[in-house]
Predicted model as a PDB file, atoms N, CA, C, CB and O in Angstrom, pLDDT in the B-factor column:
MODEL        1                                                                  
ATOM      1  N   UNK A   1     -21.280  25.915 -18.458  1.00 65.00           N  
ATOM      2  CA  UNK A   1     -21.168  25.687 -17.034  1.00 65.00           C  
ATOM      3  C   UNK A   1     -21.274  24.195 -16.708  1.00 65.00           C  
ATOM      4  CB  UNK A   1     -22.243  26.473 -16.290  1.00 65.00           C  
ATOM      5  O   UNK A   1     -20.586  23.706 -15.811  1.00 65.00           O  
ATOM      6  N   UNK A   2     -22.124  23.480 -17.425  1.00 66.00           N  
ATOM      7  CA  UNK A   2     -22.283  22.048 -17.196  1.00 66.00           C  
ATOM      8  C   UNK A   2     -20.985  21.309 -17.484  1.00 66.00           C  
ATOM      9  CB  UNK A   2     -23.414  21.486 -18.062  1.00 66.00           C  
ATOM     10  O   UNK A   2     -20.623  20.378 -16.764  1.00 66.00           O  
ATOM     11  N   UNK A   3     -20.282  21.721 -18.538  1.00 83.00           N  
ATOM     12  CA  UNK A   3     -19.001  21.084 -18.859  1.00 83.00           C  
ATOM     13  C   UNK A   3     -17.993  21.309 -17.738  1.00 83.00           C  
ATOM     14  CB  UNK A   3     -18.445  21.626 -20.190  1.00 83.00           C  
ATOM     15  O   UNK A   3     -17.220  20.409 -17.407  1.00 83.00           O  
ATOM     16  N   UNK A   4     -17.996  22.502 -17.155  1.00 85.00           N  
ATOM     17  CA  UNK A   4     -17.084  22.789 -16.048  1.00 85.00           C  
ATOM     18  C   UNK A   4     -17.376  21.881 -14.859  1.00 85.00           C  
ATOM     19  CB  UNK A   4     -17.192  24.263 -15.629  1.00 85.00           C  
ATOM     20  O   UNK A   4     -16.456  21.380 -14.213  1.00 85.00           O  
ATOM     21  N   UNK A   5     -18.651  21.671 -14.575  1.00 88.00           N  
ATOM     22  CA  UNK A   5     -19.037  20.807 -13.458  1.00 88.00           C  
ATOM     23  C   UNK A   5     -18.641  19.361 -13.729  1.00 88.00           C  
ATOM     24  CB  UNK A   5     -20.548  20.900 -13.201  1.00 88.00           C  
ATOM     25  O   UNK A   5     -18.181  18.656 -12.831  1.00 88.00           O  
ATOM     26  N   UNK A   6     -18.825  18.921 -14.985  1.00 88.00           N  
ATOM     27  CA  UNK A   6     -18.447  17.550 -15.348  1.00 88.00           C  
ATOM     28  C   UNK A   6     -16.938  17.364 -15.259  1.00 88.00           C  
ATOM     29  CB  UNK A   6     -18.938  17.212 -16.767  1.00 88.00           C  
ATOM     30  O   UNK A   6     -16.464  16.323 -14.803  1.00 88.00           O  
ATOM     31  N   UNK A   7     -16.187  18.365 -15.692  1.00 88.00           N  
ATOM     32  CA  UNK A   7     -14.725  18.284 -15.626  1.00 88.00           C  
ATOM     33  C   UNK A   7     -14.260  18.240 -14.178  1.00 88.00           C  
ATOM     34  CB  UNK A   7     -14.079  19.477 -16.356  1.00 88.00           C  
ATOM     35  O   UNK A   7     -13.350  17.485 -13.837  1.00 88.00           O  
ATOM     36  N   UNK A   8     -14.877  19.041 -13.333  1.00 91.00           N  
ATOM     37  CA  UNK A   8     -14.529  19.037 -11.914  1.00 91.00           C  
ATOM     38  C   UNK A   8     -14.853  17.691 -11.277  1.00 91.00           C  
ATOM     39  CB  UNK A   8     -15.268  20.159 -11.178  1.00 91.00           C  
ATOM     40  O   UNK A   8     -14.061  17.179 -10.486  1.00 91.00           O  
ATOM     41  N   UNK A   9     -15.991  17.119 -11.606  1.00 91.00           N  
ATOM     42  CA  UNK A   9     -16.373  15.804 -11.080  1.00 91.00           C  
ATOM     43  C   UNK A   9     -15.377  14.743 -11.549  1.00 91.00           C  
ATOM     44  CB  UNK A   9     -17.813  15.430 -11.526  1.00 91.00           C  
ATOM     45  O   UNK A   9     -15.003  13.856 -10.781  1.00 91.00           O  
ATOM     46  N   UNK A  10     -14.953  14.833 -12.802  1.00 91.00           N  
ATOM     47  CA  UNK A  10     -13.986  13.865 -13.336  1.00 91.00           C  
ATOM     48  C   UNK A  10     -12.645  13.997 -12.611  1.00 91.00           C  
ATOM     49  CB  UNK A  10     -13.794  14.068 -14.863  1.00 91.00           C  
ATOM     50  O   UNK A  10     -12.017  12.992 -12.279  1.00 91.00           O  
ATOM     51  N   UNK A  11     -12.213  15.223 -12.369  1.00 93.00           N  
ATOM     52  CA  UNK A  11     -10.943  15.420 -11.643  1.00 93.00           C  
ATOM     53  C   UNK A  11     -11.030  14.900 -10.214  1.00 93.00           C  
ATOM     54  CB  UNK A  11     -10.559  16.907 -11.629  1.00 93.00           C  
ATOM     55  O   UNK A  11     -10.085  14.289  -9.714  1.00 93.00           O  
ATOM     56  N   UNK A  12     -12.167  15.143  -9.554  1.00 95.00           N  
ATOM     57  CA  UNK A  12     -12.334  14.634  -8.182  1.00 95.00           C  
ATOM     58  C   UNK A  12     -12.331  13.110  -8.170  1.00 95.00           C  
ATOM     59  CB  UNK A  12     -13.645  15.164  -7.558  1.00 95.00           C  
ATOM     60  O   UNK A  12     -11.691  12.498  -7.315  1.00 95.00           O  
ATOM     61  N   UNK A  13     -13.034  12.499  -9.104  1.00 95.00           N  
ATOM     62  CA  UNK A  13     -13.078  11.034  -9.169  1.00 95.00           C  
ATOM     63  C   UNK A  13     -11.687  10.482  -9.459  1.00 95.00           C  
ATOM     64  CB  UNK A  13     -14.081  10.559 -10.251  1.00 95.00           C  
ATOM     65  O   UNK A  13     -11.261   9.514  -8.830  1.00 95.00           O  
ATOM     66  N   UNK A  14     -10.984  11.085 -10.397  1.00 96.00           N  
ATOM     67  CA  UNK A  14      -9.640  10.638 -10.748  1.00 96.00           C  
ATOM     68  C   UNK A  14      -8.712  10.712  -9.542  1.00 96.00           C  
ATOM     69  CB  UNK A  14      -9.079  11.478 -11.900  1.00 96.00           C  
ATOM     70  O   UNK A  14      -7.894   9.818  -9.326  1.00 96.00           O  
ATOM     71  N   UNK A  15      -8.839  11.777  -8.759  1.00 96.00           N  
ATOM     72  CA  UNK A  15      -7.996  11.956  -7.578  1.00 96.00           C  
ATOM     73  C   UNK A  15      -8.260  10.899  -6.514  1.00 96.00           C  
ATOM     74  CB  UNK A  15      -8.213  13.334  -6.990  1.00 96.00           C  
ATOM     75  O   UNK A  15      -7.398  10.635  -5.677  1.00 96.00           O  
ATOM     76  N   UNK A  16      -9.434  10.296  -6.539  1.00 97.00           N  
ATOM     77  CA  UNK A  16      -9.777   9.277  -5.550  1.00 97.00           C  
ATOM     78  C   UNK A  16      -9.241   7.897  -5.910  1.00 97.00           C  
ATOM     79  CB  UNK A  16     -11.271   9.207  -5.387  1.00 97.00           C  
ATOM     80  O   UNK A  16      -9.234   6.995  -5.073  1.00 97.00           O  
ATOM     81  N   UNK A  17      -8.798   7.731  -7.138  1.00 97.00           N  
ATOM     82  CA  UNK A  17      -8.218   6.449  -7.545  1.00 97.00           C  
ATOM     83  C   UNK A  17      -6.906   6.216  -6.803  1.00 97.00           C  
ATOM     84  CB  UNK A  17      -7.988   6.408  -9.078  1.00 97.00           C  
ATOM     85  O   UNK A  17      -6.265   7.159  -6.340  1.00 97.00           O  
ATOM     86  N   UNK A  18      -6.526   4.969  -6.699  1.00 98.00           N  
ATOM     87  CA  UNK A  18      -5.226   4.642  -6.133  1.00 98.00           C  
ATOM     88  C   UNK A  18      -4.112   5.115  -7.052  1.00 98.00           C  
ATOM     89  CB  UNK A  18      -5.108   3.137  -5.886  1.00 98.00           C  
ATOM     90  O   UNK A  18      -4.328   5.364  -8.238  1.00 98.00           O  
ATOM     91  N   UNK A  19      -2.932   5.233  -6.493  1.00 97.00           N  
ATOM     92  CA  UNK A  19      -1.788   5.732  -7.253  1.00 97.00           C  
ATOM     93  C   UNK A  19      -1.503   4.891  -8.496  1.00 97.00           C  
ATOM     94  CB  UNK A  19      -0.558   5.767  -6.370  1.00 97.00           C  
ATOM     95  O   UNK A  19      -1.227   5.441  -9.563  1.00 97.00           O  
ATOM     96  N   UNK A  20      -1.567   3.573  -8.370  1.00 97.00           N  
ATOM     97  CA  UNK A  20      -1.280   2.692  -9.509  1.00 97.00           C  
ATOM     98  C   UNK A  20      -2.292   2.917 -10.628  1.00 97.00           C  
ATOM     99  CB  UNK A  20      -1.293   1.210  -9.069  1.00 97.00           C  
ATOM    100  O   UNK A  20      -1.923   2.967 -11.802  1.00 97.00           O  
ATOM    101  N   UNK A  21      -3.574   3.053 -10.263  1.00 98.00           N  
ATOM    102  CA  UNK A  21      -4.608   3.305 -11.273  1.00 98.00           C  
ATOM    103  C   UNK A  21      -4.381   4.655 -11.948  1.00 98.00           C  
ATOM    104  CB  UNK A  21      -6.014   3.257 -10.636  1.00 98.00           C  
ATOM    105  O   UNK A  21      -4.479   4.767 -13.170  1.00 98.00           O  
ATOM    106  N   UNK A  22      -4.080   5.674 -11.155  1.00 98.00           N  
ATOM    107  CA  UNK A  22      -3.837   7.010 -11.719  1.00 98.00           C  
ATOM    108  C   UNK A  22      -2.646   6.987 -12.666  1.00 98.00           C  
ATOM    109  CB  UNK A  22      -3.598   8.039 -10.597  1.00 98.00           C  
ATOM    110  O   UNK A  22      -2.715   7.523 -13.772  1.00 98.00           O  
ATOM    111  N   UNK A  23      -1.552   6.363 -12.230  1.00 98.00           N  
ATOM    112  CA  UNK A  23      -0.354   6.296 -13.072  1.00 98.00           C  
ATOM    113  C   UNK A  23      -0.660   5.613 -14.399  1.00 98.00           C  
ATOM    114  CB  UNK A  23       0.775   5.550 -12.344  1.00 98.00           C  
ATOM    115  O   UNK A  23      -0.283   6.106 -15.462  1.00 98.00           O  
ATOM    116  N   UNK A  24      -1.335   4.495 -14.332  1.00 98.00           N  
ATOM    117  CA  UNK A  24      -1.657   3.745 -15.544  1.00 98.00           C  
ATOM    118  C   UNK A  24      -2.537   4.562 -16.476  1.00 98.00           C  
ATOM    119  CB  UNK A  24      -2.347   2.431 -15.191  1.00 98.00           C  
ATOM    120  O   UNK A  24      -2.246   4.658 -17.669  1.00 98.00           O  
ATOM    121  N   UNK A  25      -3.603   5.149 -15.958  1.00 97.00           N  
ATOM    122  CA  UNK A  25      -4.510   5.918 -16.807  1.00 97.00           C  
ATOM    123  C   UNK A  25      -3.854   7.183 -17.344  1.00 97.00           C  
ATOM    124  CB  UNK A  25      -5.765   6.280 -16.037  1.00 97.00           C  
ATOM    125  O   UNK A  25      -4.146   7.599 -18.466  1.00 97.00           O  
ATOM    126  N   UNK A  26      -2.985   7.793 -16.573  1.00 97.00           N  
ATOM    127  CA  UNK A  26      -2.259   8.962 -17.081  1.00 97.00           C  
ATOM    128  C   UNK A  26      -1.387   8.582 -18.269  1.00 97.00           C  
ATOM    129  CB  UNK A  26      -1.396   9.587 -15.973  1.00 97.00           C  
ATOM    130  O   UNK A  26      -1.340   9.303 -19.266  1.00 97.00           O  
ATOM    131  N   UNK A  27      -0.707   7.467 -18.165  1.00 98.00           N  
ATOM    132  CA  UNK A  27       0.166   7.031 -19.259  1.00 98.00           C  
ATOM    133  C   UNK A  27      -0.629   6.604 -20.486  1.00 98.00           C  
ATOM    134  CB  UNK A  27       1.053   5.884 -18.797  1.00 98.00           C  
ATOM    135  O   UNK A  27      -0.287   6.960 -21.613  1.00 98.00           O  
ATOM    136  N   UNK A  28      -1.683   5.846 -20.259  1.00 97.00           N  
ATOM    137  CA  UNK A  28      -2.447   5.313 -21.390  1.00 97.00           C  
ATOM    138  C   UNK A  28      -3.397   6.329 -22.011  1.00 97.00           C  
ATOM    139  CB  UNK A  28      -3.229   4.113 -20.949  1.00 97.00           C  
ATOM    140  O   UNK A  28      -3.427   6.482 -23.232  1.00 97.00           O  
ATOM    141  N   UNK A  29      -4.166   7.018 -21.188  1.00 94.00           N  
ATOM    142  CA  UNK A  29      -5.213   7.894 -21.712  1.00 94.00           C  
ATOM    143  C   UNK A  29      -4.697   9.304 -21.973  1.00 94.00           C  
ATOM    144  CB  UNK A  29      -6.385   7.945 -20.745  1.00 94.00           C  
ATOM    145  O   UNK A  29      -4.943   9.871 -23.037  1.00 94.00           O  
ATOM    146  N   UNK A  30      -3.991   9.865 -21.013  1.00 93.00           N  
ATOM    147  CA  UNK A  30      -3.558  11.261 -21.144  1.00 93.00           C  
ATOM    148  C   UNK A  30      -2.318  11.369 -22.038  1.00 93.00           C  
ATOM    149  CB  UNK A  30      -3.263  11.865 -19.752  1.00 93.00           C  
ATOM    150  O   UNK A  30      -2.280  12.187 -22.957  1.00 93.00           O  
ATOM    151  N   UNK A  31      -1.308  10.540 -21.764  1.00 97.00           N  
ATOM    152  CA  UNK A  31      -0.076  10.597 -22.567  1.00 97.00           C  
ATOM    153  C   UNK A  31      -0.202   9.833 -23.878  1.00 97.00           C  
ATOM    154  CB  UNK A  31       1.093  10.044 -21.770  1.00 97.00           C  
ATOM    155  O   UNK A  31       0.575  10.063 -24.805  1.00 97.00           O  
ATOM    156  N   UNK A  32      -1.172   8.927 -23.965  1.00 97.00           N  
ATOM    157  CA  UNK A  32      -1.396   8.185 -25.205  1.00 97.00           C  
ATOM    158  C   UNK A  32      -0.382   7.096 -25.490  1.00 97.00           C  
ATOM    159  CB  UNK A  32      -1.408   9.123 -26.336  1.00 97.00           C  
ATOM    160  O   UNK A  32      -0.195   6.708 -26.643  1.00 97.00           O  
ATOM    161  N   UNK A  33       0.280   6.593 -24.446  1.00 98.00           N  
ATOM    162  CA  UNK A  33       1.251   5.515 -24.656  1.00 98.00           C  
ATOM    163  C   UNK A  33       0.551   4.206 -24.967  1.00 98.00           C  
ATOM    164  CB  UNK A  33       2.145   5.348 -23.428  1.00 98.00           C  
ATOM    165  O   UNK A  33      -0.577   3.976 -24.531  1.00 98.00           O  
ATOM    166  N   UNK A  34       1.216   3.360 -25.713  1.00 97.00           N  
ATOM    167  CA  UNK A  34       0.706   2.016 -25.974  1.00 97.00           C  
ATOM    168  C   UNK A  34       0.845   1.183 -24.698  1.00 97.00           C  
ATOM    169  CB  UNK A  34       1.467   1.344 -27.168  1.00 97.00           C  
ATOM    170  O   UNK A  34       1.510   1.588 -23.744  1.00 97.00           O  
ATOM    171  N   UNK A  35       0.209   0.020 -24.701  1.00 97.00           N  
ATOM    172  CA  UNK A  35       0.357  -0.871 -23.545  1.00 97.00           C  
ATOM    173  C   UNK A  35       1.826  -1.243 -23.346  1.00 97.00           C  
ATOM    174  CB  UNK A  35      -0.500  -2.149 -23.728  1.00 97.00           C  
ATOM    175  O   UNK A  35       2.309  -1.310 -22.215  1.00 97.00           O  
ATOM    176  N   UNK A  36       2.526  -1.482 -24.444  1.00 97.00           N  
ATOM    177  CA  UNK A  36       3.931  -1.871 -24.347  1.00 97.00           C  
ATOM    178  C   UNK A  36       4.781  -0.737 -23.777  1.00 97.00           C  
ATOM    179  CB  UNK A  36       4.462  -2.287 -25.721  1.00 97.00           C  
ATOM    180  O   UNK A  36       5.654  -0.975 -22.942  1.00 97.00           O  
ATOM    181  N   UNK A  37       4.530   0.490 -24.225  1.00 98.00           N  
ATOM    182  CA  UNK A  37       5.284   1.631 -23.720  1.00 98.00           C  
ATOM    183  C   UNK A  37       4.989   1.879 -22.239  1.00 98.00           C  
ATOM    184  CB  UNK A  37       4.960   2.882 -24.540  1.00 98.00           C  
ATOM    185  O   UNK A  37       5.900   2.117 -21.447  1.00 98.00           O  
ATOM    186  N   UNK A  38       3.713   1.822 -21.879  1.00 98.00           N  
ATOM    187  CA  UNK A  38       3.335   2.026 -20.478  1.00 98.00           C  
ATOM    188  C   UNK A  38       3.927   0.926 -19.598  1.00 98.00           C  
ATOM    189  CB  UNK A  38       1.796   2.060 -20.329  1.00 98.00           C  
ATOM    190  O   UNK A  38       4.363   1.187 -18.476  1.00 98.00           O  
ATOM    191  N   UNK A  39       3.941  -0.295 -20.109  1.00 97.00           N  
ATOM    192  CA  UNK A  39       4.514  -1.413 -19.352  1.00 97.00           C  
ATOM    193  C   UNK A  39       5.997  -1.175 -19.079  1.00 97.00           C  
ATOM    194  CB  UNK A  39       4.320  -2.739 -20.115  1.00 97.00           C  
ATOM    195  O   UNK A  39       6.483  -1.461 -17.985  1.00 97.00           O  
ATOM    196  N   UNK A  40       6.707  -0.655 -20.065  1.00 97.00           N  
ATOM    197  CA  UNK A  40       8.131  -0.373 -19.880  1.00 97.00           C  
ATOM    198  C   UNK A  40       8.336   0.693 -18.805  1.00 97.00           C  
ATOM    199  CB  UNK A  40       8.766   0.081 -21.206  1.00 97.00           C  
ATOM    200  O   UNK A  40       9.252   0.581 -17.990  1.00 97.00           O  
ATOM    201  N   UNK A  41       7.504   1.711 -18.799  1.00 97.00           N  
ATOM    202  CA  UNK A  41       7.619   2.782 -17.810  1.00 97.00           C  
ATOM    203  C   UNK A  41       7.303   2.254 -16.411  1.00 97.00           C  
ATOM    204  CB  UNK A  41       6.677   3.952 -18.166  1.00 97.00           C  
ATOM    205  O   UNK A  41       7.985   2.585 -15.442  1.00 97.00           O  
ATOM    206  N   UNK A  42       6.259   1.428 -16.322  1.00 97.00           N  
ATOM    207  CA  UNK A  42       5.789   0.947 -15.022  1.00 97.00           C  
ATOM    208  C   UNK A  42       6.500  -0.322 -14.545  1.00 97.00           C  
ATOM    209  CB  UNK A  42       4.310   0.690 -15.087  1.00 97.00           C  
ATOM    210  O   UNK A  42       6.322  -0.747 -13.404  1.00 97.00           O  
ATOM    211  N   UNK A  43       7.301  -0.918 -15.418  1.00 97.00           N  
ATOM    212  CA  UNK A  43       7.994  -2.146 -15.039  1.00 97.00           C  
ATOM    213  C   UNK A  43       7.061  -3.331 -14.899  1.00 97.00           C  
ATOM    214  CB  UNK A  43       8.729  -1.939 -13.752  1.00 97.00           C  
ATOM    215  O   UNK A  43       7.260  -4.193 -14.043  1.00 97.00           O  
ATOM    216  N   UNK A  44       6.037  -3.372 -15.747  1.00 96.00           N  
ATOM    217  CA  UNK A  44       5.046  -4.463 -15.708  1.00 96.00           C  
ATOM    218  C   UNK A  44       4.900  -5.051 -17.096  1.00 96.00           C  
ATOM    219  CB  UNK A  44       3.667  -3.959 -15.183  1.00 96.00           C  
ATOM    220  O   UNK A  44       5.451  -4.525 -18.063  1.00 96.00           O  
ATOM    221  N   UNK A  45       4.158  -6.139 -17.193  1.00 97.00           N  
ATOM    222  CA  UNK A  45       3.894  -6.757 -18.491  1.00 97.00           C  
ATOM    223  C   UNK A  45       2.699  -6.079 -19.154  1.00 97.00           C  
ATOM    224  CB  UNK A  45       3.639  -8.277 -18.335  1.00 97.00           C  
ATOM    225  O   UNK A  45       1.736  -5.702 -18.485  1.00 97.00           O  
ATOM    226  N   UNK A  46       2.770  -5.928 -20.470  1.00 96.00           N  
ATOM    227  CA  UNK A  46       1.692  -5.282 -21.216  1.00 96.00           C  
ATOM    228  C   UNK A  46       0.368  -6.013 -21.017  1.00 96.00           C  
ATOM    229  CB  UNK A  46       2.038  -5.219 -22.703  1.00 96.00           C  
ATOM    230  O   UNK A  46      -0.680  -5.381 -20.886  1.00 96.00           O  
ATOM    231  N   UNK A  47       0.415  -7.329 -20.996  1.00 95.00           N  
ATOM    232  CA  UNK A  47      -0.822  -8.103 -20.834  1.00 95.00           C  
ATOM    233  C   UNK A  47      -1.499  -7.800 -19.499  1.00 95.00           C  
ATOM    234  CB  UNK A  47      -0.527  -9.604 -20.940  1.00 95.00           C  
ATOM    235  O   UNK A  47      -2.725  -7.731 -19.426  1.00 95.00           O  
ATOM    236  N   UNK A  48      -0.710  -7.622 -18.453  1.00 96.00           N  
ATOM    237  CA  UNK A  48      -1.300  -7.333 -17.149  1.00 96.00           C  
ATOM    238  C   UNK A  48      -1.894  -5.930 -17.109  1.00 96.00           C  
ATOM    239  CB  UNK A  48      -0.255  -7.490 -16.048  1.00 96.00           C  
ATOM    240  O   UNK A  48      -2.838  -5.671 -16.363  1.00 96.00           O  
ATOM    241  N   UNK A  49      -1.340  -5.027 -17.911  1.00 97.00           N  
ATOM    242  CA  UNK A  49      -1.867  -3.663 -17.946  1.00 97.00           C  
ATOM    243  C   UNK A  49      -3.236  -3.598 -18.614  1.00 97.00           C  
ATOM    244  CB  UNK A  49      -0.897  -2.747 -18.672  1.00 97.00           C  
ATOM    245  O   UNK A  49      -4.058  -2.749 -18.269  1.00 97.00           O  
ATOM    246  N   UNK A  50      -3.479  -4.485 -19.562  1.00 96.00           N  
ATOM    247  CA  UNK A  50      -4.799  -4.497 -20.209  1.00 96.00           C  
ATOM    248  C   UNK A  50      -5.889  -4.770 -19.177  1.00 96.00           C  
ATOM    249  CB  UNK A  50      -4.850  -5.562 -21.337  1.00 96.00           C  
ATOM    250  O   UNK A  50      -6.919  -4.096 -19.156  1.00 96.00           O  
ATOM    251  N   UNK A  51      -5.657  -5.743 -18.340  1.00 96.00           N  
ATOM    252  CA  UNK A  51      -6.618  -6.069 -17.284  1.00 96.00           C  
ATOM    253  C   UNK A  51      -6.679  -4.952 -16.255  1.00 96.00           C  
ATOM    254  CB  UNK A  51      -6.249  -7.397 -16.604  1.00 96.00           C  
ATOM    255  O   UNK A  51      -7.761  -4.567 -15.813  1.00 96.00           O  
ATOM    256  N   UNK A  52      -5.522  -4.435 -15.876  1.00 98.00           N  
ATOM    257  CA  UNK A  52      -5.470  -3.363 -14.881  1.00 98.00           C  
ATOM    258  C   UNK A  52      -6.193  -2.117 -15.384  1.00 98.00           C  
ATOM    259  CB  UNK A  52      -4.013  -3.025 -14.535  1.00 98.00           C  
ATOM    260  O   UNK A  52      -6.877  -1.443 -14.613  1.00 98.00           O  
ATOM    261  N   UNK A  53      -6.047  -1.809 -16.660  1.00 97.00           N  
ATOM    262  CA  UNK A  53      -6.724  -0.636 -17.212  1.00 97.00           C  
ATOM    263  C   UNK A  53      -8.231  -0.824 -17.186  1.00 97.00           C  
ATOM    264  CB  UNK A  53      -6.250  -0.361 -18.643  1.00 97.00           C  
ATOM    265  O   UNK A  53      -8.970   0.096 -16.834  1.00 97.00           O  
ATOM    266  N   UNK A  54      -8.676  -1.982 -17.549  1.00 97.00           N  
ATOM    267  CA  UNK A  54     -10.111  -2.265 -17.522  1.00 97.00           C  
ATOM    268  C   UNK A  54     -10.675  -2.065 -16.116  1.00 97.00           C  
ATOM    269  CB  UNK A  54     -10.387  -3.701 -18.008  1.00 97.00           C  
ATOM    270  O   UNK A  54     -11.729  -1.455 -15.937  1.00 97.00           O  
ATOM    271  N   UNK A  55      -9.975  -2.574 -15.150  1.00 98.00           N  
ATOM    272  CA  UNK A  55     -10.424  -2.435 -13.752  1.00 98.00           C  
ATOM    273  C   UNK A  55     -10.349  -0.990 -13.277  1.00 98.00           C  
ATOM    274  CB  UNK A  55      -9.581  -3.323 -12.832  1.00 98.00           C  
ATOM    275  O   UNK A  55     -11.240  -0.522 -12.568  1.00 98.00           O  
ATOM    276  N   UNK A  56      -9.295  -0.286 -13.663  1.00 98.00           N  
ATOM    277  CA  UNK A  56      -9.145   1.118 -13.265  1.00 98.00           C  
ATOM    278  C   UNK A  56     -10.269   1.966 -13.860  1.00 98.00           C  
ATOM    279  CB  UNK A  56      -7.769   1.666 -13.710  1.00 98.00           C  
ATOM    280  O   UNK A  56     -10.818   2.839 -13.187  1.00 98.00           O  
ATOM    281  N   UNK A  57     -10.604   1.709 -15.111  1.00 97.00           N  
ATOM    282  CA  UNK A  57     -11.693   2.451 -15.740  1.00 97.00           C  
ATOM    283  C   UNK A  57     -13.035   2.129 -15.084  1.00 97.00           C  
ATOM    284  CB  UNK A  57     -11.751   2.138 -17.236  1.00 97.00           C  
ATOM    285  O   UNK A  57     -13.887   3.007 -14.945  1.00 97.00           O  
ATOM    286  N   UNK A  58     -13.219   0.886 -14.688  1.00 98.00           N  
ATOM    287  CA  UNK A  58     -14.464   0.510 -13.991  1.00 98.00           C  
ATOM    288  C   UNK A  58     -14.550   1.235 -12.649  1.00 98.00           C  
ATOM    289  CB  UNK A  58     -14.535  -1.033 -13.775  1.00 98.00           C  
ATOM    290  O   UNK A  58     -15.620   1.710 -12.267  1.00 98.00           O  
ATOM    291  N   UNK A  59     -13.434   1.321 -11.939  1.00 97.00           N  
ATOM    292  CA  UNK A  59     -13.424   2.055 -10.665  1.00 97.00           C  
ATOM    293  C   UNK A  59     -13.710   3.539 -10.893  1.00 97.00           C  
ATOM    294  CB  UNK A  59     -12.064   1.880  -9.949  1.00 97.00           C  
ATOM    295  O   UNK A  59     -14.442   4.163 -10.124  1.00 97.00           O  
ATOM    296  N   UNK A  60     -13.130   4.097 -11.951  1.00 96.00           N  
ATOM    297  CA  UNK A  60     -13.360   5.507 -12.259  1.00 96.00           C  
ATOM    298  C   UNK A  60     -14.836   5.750 -12.603  1.00 96.00           C  
ATOM    299  CB  UNK A  60     -12.455   5.958 -13.428  1.00 96.00           C  
ATOM    300  O   UNK A  60     -15.428   6.729 -12.150  1.00 96.00           O  
ATOM    301  N   UNK A  61     -15.420   4.859 -13.400  1.00 96.00           N  
ATOM    302  CA  UNK A  61     -16.856   4.980 -13.715  1.00 96.00           C  
ATOM    303  C   UNK A  61     -17.704   4.935 -12.462  1.00 96.00           C  
ATOM    304  CB  UNK A  61     -17.292   3.869 -14.667  1.00 96.00           C  
ATOM    305  O   UNK A  61     -18.647   5.714 -12.324  1.00 96.00           O  
ATOM    306  N   UNK A  62     -17.384   4.037 -11.550  1.00 97.00           N  
ATOM    307  CA  UNK A  62     -18.144   3.925 -10.304  1.00 97.00           C  
ATOM    308  C   UNK A  62     -18.015   5.207  -9.483  1.00 97.00           C  
ATOM    309  CB  UNK A  62     -17.659   2.711  -9.480  1.00 97.00           C  
ATOM    310  O   UNK A  62     -18.998   5.677  -8.911  1.00 97.00           O  
ATOM    311  N   UNK A  63     -16.830   5.764  -9.424  1.00 96.00           N  
ATOM    312  CA  UNK A  63     -16.624   7.012  -8.685  1.00 96.00           C  
ATOM    313  C   UNK A  63     -17.399   8.170  -9.333  1.00 96.00           C  
ATOM    314  CB  UNK A  63     -15.117   7.350  -8.619  1.00 96.00           C  
ATOM    315  O   UNK A  63     -17.962   9.017  -8.640  1.00 96.00           O  
ATOM    316  N   UNK A  64     -17.418   8.191 -10.654  1.00 93.00           N  
ATOM    317  CA  UNK A  64     -18.169   9.226 -11.355  1.00 93.00           C  
ATOM    318  C   UNK A  64     -19.663   9.069 -11.089  1.00 93.00           C  
ATOM    319  CB  UNK A  64     -17.884   9.171 -12.868  1.00 93.00           C  
ATOM    320  O   UNK A  64     -20.369  10.063 -10.919  1.00 93.00           O  
ATOM    321  N   UNK A  65     -20.142   7.849 -11.051  1.00 92.00           N  
ATOM    322  CA  UNK A  65     -21.562   7.606 -10.739  1.00 92.00           C  
ATOM    323  C   UNK A  65     -21.906   8.106  -9.350  1.00 92.00           C  
ATOM    324  CB  UNK A  65     -21.896   6.110 -10.851  1.00 92.00           C  
ATOM    325  O   UNK A  65     -22.999   8.626  -9.129  1.00 92.00           O  
ATOM    326  N   UNK A  66     -20.989   7.954  -8.418  1.00 89.00           N  
ATOM    327  CA  UNK A  66     -21.204   8.437  -7.050  1.00 89.00           C  
ATOM    328  C   UNK A  66     -21.259   9.964  -7.009  1.00 89.00           C  
ATOM    329  CB  UNK A  66     -20.090   7.925  -6.118  1.00 89.00           C  
ATOM    330  O   UNK A  66     -21.957  10.544  -6.177  1.00 89.00           O  
ATOM    331  N   UNK A  67     -20.528  10.605  -7.902  1.00 77.00           N  
ATOM    332  CA  UNK A  67     -20.495  12.067  -7.958  1.00 77.00           C  
ATOM    333  C   UNK A  67     -21.851  12.637  -8.385  1.00 77.00           C  
ATOM    334  CB  UNK A  67     -19.398  12.538  -8.925  1.00 77.00           C  
ATOM    335  O   UNK A  67     -22.201  13.760  -8.021  1.00 77.00           O  
ATOM    336  N   UNK A  68     -22.598  11.866  -9.146  1.00 74.00           N  
ATOM    337  CA  UNK A  68     -23.872  12.365  -9.691  1.00 74.00           C  
ATOM    338  C   UNK A  68     -24.968  12.273  -8.725  1.00 74.00           C  
ATOM    339  CB  UNK A  68     -24.255  11.633 -10.909  1.00 74.00           C  
ATOM    340  O   UNK A  68     -26.097  12.652  -9.035  1.00 74.00           O  
TER     341      UNK A  68                                                      
ENDMDL                                                                          
END                                                                             
């Protein structure tokens, strides 16, 4: 039951992210694309995605902390 609650909290936090953050994390974390592959899909530079991913994950962590 605890895992179900954690999964629900993660989905709620993920849904609160901005569209760009969600798109990036879906491509990198869920789909498992490399930075270069995700950059091609998003029309951005791979180097900029590294920074964007770090920030998106920090926002997601903060949202998860708020859920607790």
